[in-house]
C-alpha positions in Angstrom: -17.9 -17.4 21.8 -20.4 -16.7 19.0 -21.8 -19.8 17.4 -21.7 -20.5 13.7 -24.8 -19.5 11.7 -27.0 -22.1 10.1 -25.5 -21.3 6.7 -21.9 -21.8 8.0 -21.6 -25.5 7.1 -22.6 -24.6 3.5 -20.0 -21.9 3.5 -17.4 -24.3 4.8 -18.3 -26.9 2.2 -17.8 -24.2 -0.5 -14.4 -23.4 0.9 -13.4 -27.0 0.8 -14.5 -27.3 -2.8 -12.5 -24.2 -3.6 -9.3 -26.0 -2.7 -9.3 -27.7 -6.0 -7.5 -31.0 -6.4 -5.7 -30.7 -3.1 -7.9 -33.2 -1.2 -5.7 -33.1 1.9 -5.7 -29.3 2.3 -6.4 -28.3 5.9 -9.8 -26.7 6.5 -8.4 -23.9 8.6 -10.7 -21.0 8.0 -13.4 -20.5 10.6 -16.4 -18.4 9.9 -18.2 -17.0 13.0 -21.2 -14.6 13.0 -20.8 -11.9 15.6 -23.6 -10.0 17.3 -25.1 -7.7 14.7 -24.6 -10.2 11.9 -21.0 -9.4 11.0 -19.1 -12.4 9.7 -15.5 -12.9 11.1 -13.1 -15.2 9.2 -10.1 -16.4 11.2 -7.5 -18.7 9.6 -5.2 -20.7 11.8 -2.8 -21.6 9.0 -2.6 -20.9 5.2 -5.2 -23.0 3.3 -3.2 -22.9 0.1 0.3 -23.1 1.6 3.2 -23.3 -0.8 1.3 -22.7 -3.9 1.6 -19.0 -4.5 4.8 -17.2 -5.6 6.0 -14.0 -7.2 8.2 -14.7 -10.2 10.3 -12.0 -11.7 9.2 -11.6 -15.3 11.1 -8.5 -16.6 12.9 -5.3 -15.6 12.2 -1.9 -17.1 15.3 0.2 -16.9 16.1 2.1 -20.2 19.7 3.1 -20.7 20.8 6.6 -19.7 20.4 9.3 -22.3 17.8 7.2 -24.2 14.1 7.9 -24.7 12.3 6.7 -21.7 15.2 7.0 -19.3 14.0 6.9 -15.7 15.4 10.0 -14.1 13.3 10.7 -11.0 10.2 8.4 -11.1 7.6 9.1 -8.5 4.7 6.7 -9.2 3.7 3.8 -11.4 0.6 2.0 -12.7 0.8 -1.5 -14.2 -2.1 -2.1 -16.7 -3.8 -5.4 -17.3 -2.1 -6.0 -20.6 1.4 -5.6 -19.0 2.0 -2.1 -20.2 3.3 0.5 -17.7 2.7 4.2 -16.9 5.4 6.0 -14.9 5.1 9.5 -13.4 8.6 11.1 -13.7 9.6 14.5 -12.3 12.5 15.3 -14.7 10.7 16.5 -16.7 7.3 16.1 -15.3 5.2 13.8 -17.5 3.6 10.4 -17.6 5.8 8.0 -19.6 4.3 5.0 -21.4 5.9 1.6 -21.8 4.4 -1.2 -23.8 4.2 -4.8 -22.5 7.7 -5.6 -23.7 9.1 -2.6 -21.7 9.7 -0.4 -24.7 9.1 3.3 -24.3 6.3 4.5 -26.5 5.6 8.1 -25.6 4.3 10.5 -22.9 1.1 11.9 -21.6 0.7 15.4 -20.2 3.4 17.9 -19.2 4.5 20.3 -16.5 2.3 23.4 -15.9 -1.0 24.6 -14.6 -3.0 24.6 -17.8 -5.3 22.0 -19.4 -3.6 18.6 -19.5 -0.7 19.8 -17.3 0.4 19.1 -13.7 3.1 20.1 -11.2 3.2 16.7 -9.4 1.6 13.4 -10.3 0.0 10.4 -8.6 -1.6 8.0 -10.9 -4.6 5.7 -11.2 -6.3 4.1 -14.3 -9.8 2.7 -15.0 -10.5 1.4 -18.5 -9.3 4.0 -21.0 -9.1 6.9 -18.4 -5.9 8.0 -16.6 -6.4 10.1 -13.5 -3.5 12.3 -12.3 -3.9 13.7 -8.8 -1.7 16.9 -8.5 -1.3 17.7 -4.8 1.0 20.7 -5.6 -1.7 22.4 -7.5 -4.6 20.9 -5.5 -6.4 19.5 -8.5 -6.9 16.4 -10.6 -6.6 16.0 -14.4 -7.9 13.0 -16.5 -6.7 11.9 -19.9 -7.8 9.4 -22.5 -5.2 6.7 -22.7 -6.0 6.0 -26.3 -5.3 9.6 -27.5 -3.5 11.3 -24.6 -6.1 14.1 -24.8 -7.1 15.8 -21.5 -10.7 15.1 -20.5 -11.3 16.9 -17.2 -9.7 18.9 -14.5 -11.2 20.0 -11.1 -10.0 21.2 -7.7 -9.3 18.4 -5.3 -6.8 17.9 -2.4 -3.7 20.0 -1.9 -0.5 19.0 -0.2 -1.2 15.3 0.4 1.6 13.5 -1.5 0.4 9.9 -1.5 -0.8 7.2 -3.9 -4.4 7.3 -5.2 -6.7 4.5 -6.3 -10.0 4.0 -8.2 -12.8 2.1 -6.5 -15.5 -0.2 -7.8 -17.8 2.8 -8.4 -15.2 4.4 -10.7 -14.3 7.1 -8.2 -10.8 8.3 -7.6 -9.8 7.8 -3.9 -7.3 10.5 -2.7 -6.1 10.7 0.9 -6.5 14.1 2.5 -5.8 16.0 5.6 -8.6 17.5 7.7 -8.6 19.3 11.0 -9.0 17.2 14.1 -12.6 16.6 15.3 -12.9 16.0 19.0 -16.4 14.6 18.5 -15.4 12.1 15.9 -12.0 11.0 17.3 -9.0 10.1 15.1 -9.7 9.3 11.5 -8.2 9.3 8.0 -10.2 11.1 5.4 -10.4 10.2 1.7 -11.8 12.5 -1.0 -13.8 10.5 -3.6 -14.5 12.0 -7.0 -15.9 10.6 -10.3 -13.6 10.4 -13.3 -15.8 13.1 -15.0 -15.4 15.4 -12.0 -19.2 15.7 -11.6 -19.5 14.1 -8.1 -17.5 14.5 -5.0 -17.8 13.2 -1.4 -15.6 12.3 1.6 -15.1 9.0 3.4 -13.9 9.0 7.0 -12.1 5.9 8.3 -11.9 5.7 12.1 -8.5 5.1 13.6 -7.2 4.3 17.1 -5.5 7.0 19.1 -1.9 6.9 17.9 0.9 5.5 20.1 3.0 8.5 19.5 6.4 8.0 21.2 8.8 10.6 19.9 12.5 11.1 20.1 13.0 14.8 21.0 16.5 15.9 19.8 17.8 18.6 22.1 21.0 20.6 22.1 21.2 22.4 25.4 17.9 24.0 26.1 17.0 24.1 22.4 14.9 21.5 20.5 16.4 20.8 17.1 13.7 18.5 15.9 11.4 15.6 16.8 11.3 12.1 15.2 8.7 9.4 15.7 10.1 6.3 17.4 9.9 3.4 14.9 7.9 0.1 15.2 4.8 1.6 16.8 1.5 0.2 15.7 -0.4 2.2 13.1 -3.7 2.2 11.4 -3.4 1.1 7.8 -5.9 1.4 5.0 -6.3 0.3 1.4 -8.9 1.2 -1.2 -10.6 -1.8 -2.7 -10.8 -1.7 -6.5 -14.2 -3.5 -6.2 -15.5 -0.9 -3.8 -14.9 0.3 -0.2 -11.8 -0.2 1.9 -9.8 -2.8 3.8 -8.5 -1.3 7.1 -6.8 -2.4 10.2 -4.6 -1.5 13.2 -1.2 -3.2 13.1 -1.1 -3.8 16.8 -3.4 -6.8 16.2 -4.1 -9.0 13.1 -7.7 -8.4 12.4 -8.7 -6.6 9.2 -12.0 -5.1 8.2 -13.9 -4.7 4.9 -15.9 -1.5 5.0 -17.8 0.5 2.4 -17.2 3.9 3.9 -15.6 3.5 7.3 -18.8 3.6 9.2 -19.9 0.1 8.5 -18.3 -3.4 8.7 -19.0 -5.9 6.0 -16.6 -8.6 7.2 -13.7 -9.1 9.6 -10.8 -11.4 8.8 -7.3 -12.2 10.0 -5.0 -14.9 11.4 -3.0 -15.4 14.6 -0.7 -12.6 15.6 2.8 -13.4 14.4 5.5 -13.5 17.0 7.8 -10.4 16.6 10.1 -9.7 19.5 12.4 -6.8 18.8 15.9 -7.7 20.0 18.4 -5.4 21.6 20.6 -5.8 18.6 17.9 -4.7 16.2 17.1 -1.7 18.3 20.8 -0.8 18.3 20.8 -1.1 14.5 17.8 1.1 14.1 19.4 3.8 16.3 22.6 3.7 14.3 20.7 4.0 11.1 18.9 7.1 12.3 22.1 8.6 13.5 23.7 8.0 10.1 20.8 9.6 8.4 20.9 12.8 10.5 24.5 13.4 11.6 25.3 15.6 8.6 23.2 18.4 10.2 23.2 17.4 13.9 26.2 16.6 16.0 26.5 12.9 16.6 26.8 13.3 20.4 23.5 15.2 20.4 21.8 12.4 18.5 23.2 9.7 20.7 21.9 11.5 23.8 18.4 11.7 22.4 17.8 8.6 20.3 17.4 6.1 23.0 16.9 2.4 22.0 14.8 1.9 25.1 12.0 3.9 23.6 11.6 1.4 20.7 8.8 -1.1 21.5 9.7 -4.7 22.5 7.1 -6.1 20.1 6.9 -5.2 16.4 3.6 -4.5 14.6 2.0 -7.3 12.7 2.3 -5.6 9.3 3.4 -2.5 7.5 1.1 -2.2 4.5 -2.2 -3.4 3.0 -3.0 -3.5 -0.7 -6.1 -4.9 -2.4 -5.5 -6.1 -6.0 -8.0 -6.0 -8.9 -9.2 -9.6 -8.0 -10.1 -8.5 -4.5 -7.1 -10.4 -2.9 -5.5 -8.6 0.1 -1.7 -8.4 0.2 -0.3 -7.8 3.7 3.3 -6.7 3.9 4.5 -8.1 7.2 6.7 -6.2 9.6 9.9 -8.2 10.1 13.5 -7.9 11.4 14.7 -9.9 8.4 16.8 -7.6 6.2 17.2 -10.2 3.4 13.5 -10.8 2.5 10.2 -9.1 2.2 7.2 -11.3 3.3 3.6 -11.0 2.4 0.4 -12.8 3.7 -2.1 -13.3 0.9 -5.9 -13.4 1.6 -8.7 -14.2 -0.8 -11.8 -12.1 -1.3 -13.6 -14.1 1.4 -10.9 -13.3 3.9 -9.2 -16.7 4.0 -5.5 -16.7 4.5 -4.2 -18.4 1.4 -0.4 -18.4 1.7 2.7 -16.6 2.7 5.1 -15.4 0.0 8.6 -14.0 0.2 10.9 -12.1 -2.2 14.5 -11.1 -1.8 14.9 -7.6 -0.4 17.2 -6.7 -3.3 14.2 -7.2 -5.6 11.7 -5.1 -3.7 11.5 -1.6 -2.3 12.7 -1.1 1.2 10.0 1.1 2.6 6.3 0.1 2.6 5.2 3.5 1.3 7.3 3.3 -1.9 5.3 2.6 -5.1 4.0 -0.8 -6.0 1.1 -1.4 -8.5 -0.9 -4.6 -8.8 -2.7 -5.8 -11.9 -4.8 -9.0 -11.8 -1.8 -11.3 -12.4 1.2 -9.1 -12.1 2.8 -6.6 -9.8 5.2 -3.8 -10.6 7.7 -2.5 -8.0 9.7 0.8 -8.3 13.1 0.7 -6.6 16.7 1.6 -7.0 18.6 -0.9 -9.1 21.9 -2.5 -8.2 23.6 0.2 -10.3 22.0 3.0 -8.3 19.6 3.9 -11.2 15.8 3.7 -10.9 14.3 0.4 -12.1 10.9 -1.1 -12.3 10.7 -4.9 -11.6 7.6 -6.7 -12.8 6.6 -10.0 -11.2 4.0 -12.5 -12.3 1.6 -13.7 -9.5 1.7 -17.4 -9.9 -0.3 -20.2 -8.3 1.0 -23.7 -8.7 -1.6 -26.4 -9.3 
């Protein structure tokens, strides 16, 4: 076991002081220095347990047939002042809502000319809005103050995923690249400046995927293939302060890295218990059958979607997000269908707390849009009436 560096006691004293007026808070974060000088932070239990919560502040859901109606929203950005940007596909534009939730206008429009886009994924830094348009394979930037287009340049085609802006003011856009047998599996990110002048690519190494698949056959014909759920996956999150947080969900050890080739810090906590029961496996199979039986005979699906292919142990987590304060939010993998749970880590990598919100108040799939500001988070989901809605929560710490 690596020993603590000479500076570790000072670090631990700082951590104790950071726990404020809670004199009896457990000192559960352990800092070790590994060979090569990398610091690893492992926390046995939350050091700020019970103090953090997500409190619903407001819902943005304009009435049908009114200005600002959410018809087919695709992405959202919550700004620091509480105002909101929404990329909607019908018609394609970026809608603006003020901090009270009132619609105040649009930016951009559908097309291929200056200030236009055919699809939109959003990120904001200061007064600049970046719109990544994977359909056209280009990016457009706008002034938030005036709505005037500032720049457009070719970027990444056909990768329909959220984008971020890092600490160097670069847009981070996921991209697909051909496999490289010398490098091994990786996820590539295109990074370009807001003025379009600079461009580079970051490569984040990944583990070989556990790629169990259900192969749906009808006679001798393969109708389609489907990934078996609950397999561990690599997850990555751009850090608004610079670099990335990355990890493999088959274990609970996350990594700060500048560009994928270095390690600034490791952090994590004990692996949560997560046995997948036979009942849960059966529910998953029934859900997949219900989703696909319109086009494939049910008997064919039942013969192919075998519950025994689903792992007995669920991954530790589904999603990583780093907020503007450098805190890492980890959406846990869970069989609980009533709540969504998160682990919250501070900038140093200490496990602060575990939070939960009702599933009815959060999106069901980890890849659906959420947007963090420093003290709030916005969630795009389907409301109870079946119409799109955006719920805005305040990130609250109880003293």
